[in-house]
N, C-alpha and C positions, 0 to 999 in steps of 0.2 A: 534372373529378374526377381526383384524383391516383390513382396506381396503388396506393398504400398504403391509401387509403380504399376503393377498389374491392375490394381483397383482404379487408379487414376486413368489409365488407358481405357478400361472398360467403361467408366463413367463418361469419358470424352466421346467414345464411339456411340454410346447410348444417346447422348445429347445431339449428336449429328443425325442419327436415325430419326429421333423424335422431331427435330427441327425440319428435316426433309419432309416428313409426313405432314406436318402442319403447313409447309409451303405448298405442297401438292394440293391440299384441300383449298387453299386460297386461290391457286391458279385456276381451279375449276369454276370459280365464281366469275361471272361476266357482268360487266356493266352494260346496260341497255339504255340508249338515248332515244327518247320519244319526242317527236315533234307534236305540236298541238293537233295536227291532222291525224296523228296515229292514235290518239286517245279516244276510246269509245265510251261515250257518256250515256247513262241511263237514269231512270228514276231512282232516287235515293230511298232508303228504307223509310217506312211510314213514321218512325220516331222523330224524323227530322221535319222541318217546316215544309208546307206545301210548296212545290216549285223547286225544291232542292234536287240537285243532280249528283251522281256518284260515278266514279271510274275506278275500276280495279286495275292497278298498275302491275302488281306482282303478288304471288302467293295465292292462298285460298282461305278466306275468313272462316270457312266452315270446318277447317282442319286445324290441328294444333300447329303452332309455329308463327313466324312473322309474315305479315302481309302489308301491302302498301295500298292505301285507298285515298283517292283525291276527291274532295267535295267542292261543289259550287253551291253556295247558299244564297237565297234571295236577300235583297237589301232589307235591313231592319231586323 
C-alpha cells in the first residue's frame, strides 16, 4: 500500500470517527414541548417594569452557558 493511499484511508477513518462523535452529542439533546399550563411564572427581576413576570424554560442564568427565559411585560 502506498503512503498516499494509507494517508487517505487514515483521514477518511478520522472523519468518520469525528462525525460519529458529533452525531452522538446531538442525539443526547432533547426538545421539550411545554404547554401554557406547564410554564411556571414568577415575578420578574426588579430591573423590569412593575407587574412583569418571568419564566425560566431551560438552563440556569446564574451559570455560564445558554438559558431560555420568557417574559410577560405589562402594557405600555
